[in-house]
SESE-970807 format. One line per 5 residues: number of its first residue (from 1); their letters; for each residue x, y, z of C-alpha. Coordinates in nm, 4 decimals. Each point is the difference from the previous one (the first is absolute). Layout:
NUM	A	X Y Z; ... $
This chain:
1	MSEYW	0.0000 0.0000 0.0000; 0.2861 0.2381 0.0758; 0.1224 -0.0493 -0.3566; -0.3458 0.0562 -0.1478; -0.1247 0.3129 0.1763 $
6	KLEEF	0.1908 0.2990 -0.1371; -0.2560 0.2812 0.0120; -0.2757 0.0940 0.2415; -0.2523 0.0762 -0.2739; -0.1656 -0.2745 -0.2079 $
11	TNRDE	0.1328 0.0154 -0.3574; -0.0538 -0.1725 -0.3329; 0.2770 -0.2374 0.1040; -0.2111 -0.1101 0.2965; -0.3087 -0.0304 -0.2195 $
16	FYVVL	0.1968 -0.2144 -0.2439; 0.0799 -0.2455 0.2779; -0.3651 -0.0164 0.1093; -0.0972 -0.0876 -0.3589; 0.2871 -0.2478 -0.0285 $
21	NAYFG	-0.1119 -0.1808 0.3145; -0.3573 -0.0120 -0.1320; 0.1426 -0.1644 -0.3127; 0.1863 -0.2563 0.2139; -0.3203 -0.0626 0.1949 $
26	LVGAI	-0.1905 -0.0771 -0.3197; 0.2662 -0.2557 -0.0946; -0.0847 -0.1832 0.3224; -0.3738 0.0235 -0.0643; 0.0380 -0.1392 -0.3521 $
31	NQNPE	0.2104 -0.2916 0.1261; -0.2664 -0.0840 0.2591; -0.3025 0.0239 -0.2316; 0.0048 -0.2486 -0.2905; -0.1198 0.1054 -0.3428 $
36	NNEWR	-0.3468 -0.0729 -0.1401; 0.1080 0.0384 -0.3630; 0.3064 -0.1189 -0.1853; 0.0663 0.3491 -0.1335; 0.0530 0.1305 0.3536 $
41	LKFDV	0.2521 -0.2745 0.0692; 0.1903 0.0956 -0.3167; -0.0073 0.3660 0.1017; 0.1121 -0.0815 0.3554; 0.3133 -0.1583 -0.1464 $
46	AFLFQ	0.0807 0.3305 -0.1736; -0.0818 0.2041 0.3114; 0.2081 -0.2156 0.2348; 0.2857 -0.0266 -0.2510; 0.0527 0.3759 0.0325 $
51	LKSNS	0.0008 0.0000 0.3808; 0.3756 -0.0415 0.0468; 0.0838 0.2530 -0.2728; -0.2380 0.2588 0.1452; 0.1377 -0.0580 0.3505 $
56	QSAKS	0.3550 0.0483 -0.1215; -0.1039 0.3114 -0.1931; -0.1534 0.1449 0.3166; 0.3229 -0.0529 0.1935; 0.2052 0.1390 -0.2902 $
61	IELLT	-0.2104 0.3161 -0.0072; 0.0440 0.0425 0.3767; 0.3772 -0.0383 -0.0174; 0.0395 0.2211 -0.3068; -0.2199 0.2862 0.1201 $
66	DSKCY	0.1670 -0.0119 0.3422; 0.3306 0.0457 -0.1876; -0.1544 0.2801 -0.2105; 0.0424 -0.1982 -0.3240; -0.3289 0.1176 -0.1467 $
71	ADSLV	0.0723 -0.0802 -0.3639; 0.0718 -0.3631 0.0843; -0.3124 -0.0105 0.2194; -0.2123 0.1113 -0.2942; 0.1590 -0.2651 -0.2214 $
76	ICRTL	-0.1288 -0.2550 0.2530; -0.3414 0.1700 -0.0170; 0.0052 -0.0435 -0.3773; 0.0540 -0.3729 0.0519; -0.2906 -0.0104 0.2467 $
81	ISRLN	-0.2250 0.1687 -0.2557; 0.1053 -0.2471 -0.2680; -0.0774 -0.2911 0.2330; -0.3362 0.1525 0.0854; -0.0995 0.0386 -0.3652 $
86	LLILC	0.0823 -0.3645 -0.0686; -0.2058 -0.1070 0.3017; -0.3041 0.2005 -0.1127; 0.0295 -0.1561 -0.3454; 0.0128 -0.3470 0.1597 $
91	SLNPD	-0.3044 0.0838 0.2112; -0.1988 0.0414 -0.3220; 0.1381 -0.3210 -0.1510; 0.1800 -0.2138 0.2620; 0.1142 -0.2455 -0.2699 $
96	LFDFW	0.2493 0.2652 -0.1069; 0.2228 -0.0455 0.3019; 0.0974 -0.3562 -0.0865; 0.0672 0.1186 -0.3551; 0.2157 0.2824 0.1408 $
101	LKDSK	0.2015 -0.2496 0.2064; 0.0748 -0.2008 -0.3149; 0.0545 0.2907 -0.2400; 0.0494 0.3266 0.1889; 0.1785 0.1566 -0.2987 $
106	NSIFL	-0.3068 -0.0312 -0.2198; -0.0956 0.3390 -0.1424; -0.3426 -0.0105 0.1650; 0.1778 0.0456 0.3334; 0.1861 0.3165 -0.0962 $
111	DGNIR	-0.0952 0.2736 0.2450; -0.1417 0.2249 -0.2699; -0.2164 -0.2771 -0.1452; -0.1359 -0.0919 0.3432; -0.0858 0.3625 0.0736 $
116	NELKN	-0.1803 0.0331 -0.3327; -0.2040 -0.3153 0.0641; -0.1023 0.1254 0.3430; -0.0871 0.3393 -0.1442; -0.2144 -0.1677 -0.2670 $
121	NNISL	-0.1906 -0.1654 0.2833; -0.0729 0.3323 0.1712; 0.2570 -0.0379 0.2783; 0.1608 0.3362 0.0687; 0.3581 -0.0062 0.1278 $
126	PTHLY	0.2509 0.2825 0.0648; 0.2054 -0.0930 -0.3070; 0.1943 0.3251 0.0326; 0.1699 -0.1352 0.3123; 0.1390 -0.2969 -0.1913 $
131	EFYSE	0.1201 0.2355 -0.2741; 0.1497 0.2449 0.2515; 0.1824 -0.2717 0.1923; 0.1186 -0.1580 -0.3246; 0.1614 0.3333 -0.0839 $
136	ITHGQ	0.1726 -0.0098 0.3383; 0.1085 -0.3599 -0.0598; 0.1698 0.1108 -0.3212; 0.1623 0.3024 0.1645; -0.1863 0.2730 -0.1877 $
141	VQSLA	0.1010 0.3412 0.1281; -0.3411 0.1680 0.0187; -0.1549 -0.2759 0.2107; 0.3007 -0.0155 0.2316; -0.0155 0.3762 0.0459 $
146	EIGYF	-0.3680 -0.0234 0.0968; 0.0797 -0.2287 0.2941; 0.2832 0.2167 0.1293; 0.2955 -0.1840 -0.1492; 0.1963 0.3256 -0.0370 $
151	EQGLF	-0.0471 0.1167 0.3572; 0.3320 0.0541 0.1778; 0.1598 -0.3128 0.1437; 0.0206 -0.3641 -0.1059; -0.2911 -0.0970 0.2245 $
156	ADVKL	-0.2144 0.3129 0.0152; -0.3088 -0.0036 0.2218; -0.2912 0.0686 -0.2401; -0.3281 -0.0410 0.1864; -0.2184 0.0397 -0.3113 $
161	AENQV	0.1805 -0.2849 -0.1742; -0.0207 -0.2179 0.3091; -0.3726 0.0674 0.0288; -0.0516 -0.0938 -0.3658; 0.1735 -0.3327 0.0600 $
166	WVTAK	-0.2276 -0.0906 0.2902; -0.3193 0.1175 -0.1724; 0.0840 -0.2020 -0.3107; 0.0909 -0.3130 0.1951; -0.3059 0.0301 0.2231 $
171	FAIAT	-0.2434 0.0189 -0.2906; 0.1729 -0.2804 -0.1912; -0.0190 -0.2420 0.2944; -0.3552 0.1151 0.0776; -0.1083 -0.0781 -0.3561 $
176	IYFTA	0.1641 -0.3437 0.0127; -0.1815 -0.0585 0.3297; -0.3320 0.1217 -0.1396; 0.0271 -0.2068 -0.3204; 0.0548 -0.3203 0.1998 $
181	LCMAI	-0.2826 0.0905 0.2373; -0.2398 0.0551 -0.2918; 0.0939 -0.3408 -0.1405; -0.0607 -0.1666 0.3378; -0.3408 0.1680 0.0374 $
186	QDCEG	-0.1036 -0.0758 -0.3599; 0.0936 -0.3638 0.0576; -0.2710 -0.0080 0.2694; -0.2797 0.0961 -0.2403; -0.3111 -0.1936 0.1036 $
191	KSIPE	0.1631 -0.1055 0.3285; 0.0593 0.1628 0.3370; 0.3117 0.2174 0.0258; 0.2475 -0.1222 0.2662; 0.0336 0.2272 0.3012 $
196	RFKNH	0.3657 0.0829 -0.0671; -0.0814 0.1205 -0.3514; -0.2844 0.2135 0.1400; 0.2455 0.1550 0.2446; 0.2390 0.0821 -0.2820 $
201	QILFE	-0.2867 0.1631 -0.1919; -0.0676 0.2226 0.3006; 0.3702 0.0749 0.0385; 0.0458 0.0955 -0.3641; -0.3042 0.2297 0.0115 $
206	WLEKN	0.1649 0.1745 0.2956; 0.3348 0.0217 -0.1779; -0.1639 0.1447 -0.3095; -0.1690 0.2727 0.2043; 0.3113 0.0877 0.2001 $
211	YLIHN	0.3298 -0.1067 -0.1573; -0.0886 -0.0402 -0.3695; -0.1515 0.3395 -0.0742; 0.1442 0.0986 -0.3358; -0.0559 0.3744 0.0373 $
216	RIDQI	0.1377 0.0299 0.3537; 0.2447 0.2895 -0.0063; 0.3040 -0.2172 0.0768; -0.0971 -0.2526 -0.2688; -0.1536 0.1916 -0.2883 $
221	WTFLL	0.3369 0.1122 -0.1402; 0.0984 -0.3619 -0.0598; -0.3045 -0.0531 -0.2224; 0.0199 0.3245 -0.1984; 0.1755 -0.0401 -0.3353 $
226	EERHV	0.3107 0.1915 -0.0974; -0.0511 0.1977 -0.3208; 0.1821 -0.2588 -0.2121; -0.2379 -0.2727 0.1245; -0.3250 0.1915 -0.0571 $
231	EKVRK	-0.2330 -0.1994 -0.2286; -0.2129 0.1621 -0.2683; -0.3323 -0.1829 -0.0308; -0.1742 0.2303 -0.2467; 0.0099 0.3613 -0.1140 $
236	NEYIV	0.0628 0.2288 0.2977; -0.0390 -0.2897 0.2459; 0.2934 -0.1451 0.1918; 0.0591 -0.2468 0.2826; 0.2162 0.1738 0.2608 $
241	GRNYD	-0.0300 -0.2517 0.2817; -0.0295 -0.3771 0.0382; -0.0476 -0.2252 0.2989; -0.1133 -0.3517 0.0921; -0.3692 -0.0655 -0.0639 $
246	FNAIK	-0.0976 -0.2586 0.2601; -0.3631 -0.0116 -0.1107; 0.1015 -0.0814 -0.3577; 0.2193 -0.2894 0.1157; -0.2855 -0.1396 0.2089 $
251	EQIAK	-0.2517 0.0371 -0.2842; 0.2229 -0.1646 -0.2593; 0.0848 -0.2940 0.2258; -0.3728 -0.0573 0.0508; -0.0663 0.0128 -0.3760 $
256	FHRKG	0.2765 -0.2503 -0.0749; -0.0947 -0.2530 0.2700; -0.3739 0.0335 0.0669; -0.2367 -0.2907 -0.0475; -0.1407 -0.0243 -0.3511 $
261	QKKKL	0.1369 0.1950 -0.2948; 0.3513 0.1257 0.0732; 0.2067 0.2744 -0.1525; 0.3254 -0.0938 -0.1781; 0.3290 0.1703 -0.0723 $
266	SKKYD	0.1067 0.0703 -0.3589; 0.0814 -0.3031 -0.2114; 0.3749 -0.0072 0.0661; -0.0605 -0.0012 0.3771; -0.2870 -0.2500 -0.0092 $
271	LKES	0.2068 -0.3173 0.0004; -0.2939 -0.2334 -0.0450; -0.0695 0.1549 -0.3391; 0.3603 0.0302 -0.1153 $
C-alpha cells in the first residue's frame, strides 16, 4: 500500500485500478459460471487469452508513467487498443479467434481492416487515439511535441501526458470488461442471470456514471481530435471527437447472438460462408 498511494486526491490512475480490478473480478465470475451456448465458450477463450497480456500491460504502464516515460506508456496503450478491437470483432463472430490463432498475419486481422469492419457495424471507437499513438510509436515530431517530449530534462514531469495515459488505459480496459460482460449476459437469454453477472452489471452502470464520463473536464481532451485527425463526413460537417460507444457494443452483440435470425459480419469475416 505504501508503494501504491502517492497522492491524497483520487486520480485517473486510481480509477484505472478500480476498473482493472472489476475486469479481474469478471474473469472469476466467467470461470465460475459455465456457458449456455458454444459461441460464449469460444469467446471466453479469446477473453481469457488476453488476460496475461493485459495484466502485463497494466504493470508496464505503471512502471513507465512512474518513470515519466510517457511516449512508451502510450505505445503500450496503442497495443491495448489493438487488443480491444480484436476482442470486439471476436465478440461478433467468436469463430474468428481460432482462425486468428492459426493465421494471425491474415490481412483480415490488420488493425485498419478490423476498425473498418467494426465501423461498418455501427461500433464507434476513438480511432484517432490509435493513429496518434502510432505516430508516437514511429517517432513523429508533432505527436511527441504534443505530449511534452521537448520539455527540459530527460524525464520531464508532464501531468497532461500522464493523465492522457491513464484515461486511455482506463477506457480501454473498461471496454474490454464491458464487451465480455455483454457476452456473458447475452449468453443467458431466456435463462436467469447469475448473481455475480448481475452485480457486475450494477458495477458497470456505476462506473459509467462516475469514472467513464467522456466529457468530464479531465477526460474530454483525450477524446477530442487534433486537427490532422478531424474527419469530414459531408459538406461543412466534421467529426471533431470520438469515444467508446458502450450502447452500440451491447446492441450489436445482441443482434449477432440473439435467438432466431442473427446478424452476420461481411463475407470475409463470416467464416462459415467463406
